[in-house]
C-alpha positions in Angstrom: 10.8 -13.9 55.8 9.7 -17.1 54.1 9.0 -16.8 50.3 5.4 -18.0 50.6 4.7 -15.4 53.3 6.2 -12.7 51.1 4.1 -13.9 48.1 0.9 -13.9 50.2 1.5 -10.4 51.5 2.3 -9.1 48.0 -0.8 -10.8 46.5 -2.9 -9.4 49.4 -1.6 -5.9 48.6 -2.3 -6.1 44.9 -5.6 -8.0 44.9 -7.2 -6.2 47.9 -7.4 -3.1 45.8 -10.4 -4.5 44.1 -11.4 -7.7 46.1 -11.7 -9.0 49.6 -8.7 -11.2 50.3 -8.4 -13.9 53.0 -4.9 -15.1 53.8 -4.3 -18.5 55.3 -0.9 -19.8 56.3 -1.8 -23.5 56.3 -4.2 -25.9 54.7 -6.5 -26.3 57.7 -6.9 -22.5 58.0 -7.5 -22.1 54.3 -10.2 -24.8 54.2 -12.0 -23.3 57.2 -12.0 -19.8 55.6 -13.5 -21.3 52.4 -16.2 -23.1 54.3 -17.2 -20.1 56.4 -16.5 -17.1 54.1 -16.5 -18.6 50.6 -14.3 -17.4 47.8 -14.1 -16.7 44.1 -10.6 -18.3 43.6 -7.9 -20.1 45.6 -4.2 -19.5 45.2 -2.2 -22.4 46.6 1.5 -22.5 47.2 2.6 -26.2 46.8 5.9 -25.3 48.5 4.3 -24.2 51.7 6.3 -24.7 54.9 3.8 -27.3 56.1 3.9 -29.1 52.7 0.1 -29.4 52.7 -0.7 -27.4 49.5 -1.5 -30.6 47.6 -3.8 -31.9 50.3 -5.6 -28.6 50.4 -6.0 -28.6 46.6 -7.6 -32.1 46.9 -9.9 -31.0 49.7 -11.0 -27.9 47.8 -11.7 -30.0 44.6 -13.9 -32.3 46.7 -15.7 -29.6 48.7 -15.9 -26.9 46.0 -15.6 -28.6 42.6 -16.3 -25.4 40.6 -13.8 -23.2 42.5 -10.9 -22.0 40.2 -7.6 -22.9 41.7 -4.3 -21.3 40.9 -1.2 -23.3 41.9 2.2 -21.8 42.4 5.5 -23.5 43.0 9.1 -22.6 43.1 10.2 -26.1 42.3 11.2 -26.5 38.7 11.0 -30.2 38.5 14.4 -30.5 37.0 17.0 -32.6 38.8 
């Protein structure tokens, strides 16, 4: 199982105890969910398989400027 999928499922299990959670496995799906269902916060994995986390973050900033965004990444940035 891919790490991002594992994280999403764990986040869903923990957070859905108190909140409605919508999981998206790519940027296009995530943006559509936000447009149609809304959301209080976005959690974006920049290391997603499709490598589209950064583009999603940009689109969310443009479409939902007040939306809090939490960004996760397993890349340490150290060569």
